[in-house]
C-alpha angles and dihedrals in degrees: 000000000000089000090053090058092051092049091051091051088049089052091049090054091048092050090050093047090050095043093237130151108258111225117245122236118278133202113289117246124222110281095021124113126218121244114203132214121210115260090248096051091046089053089052089050090052092048093045092052091047092052091050093045093051096033091239127167119226087256093056091046090052091052094050096043101033087234113148 
């Protein structure tokens, strides 16, 4: 399962680099296992998706979230 976490983190990095919307979690199907993101990485995913959805620059995101 540790490898699955590493692969998921790599996927997140690729989506970020390619400025693509990262898919949100879905309901787990029978026989599947959950792979968790750290809270900080999940927050980055949420911010990244929000920036893409609203066509925001990093500067605009900083201004609306008080992140520096």
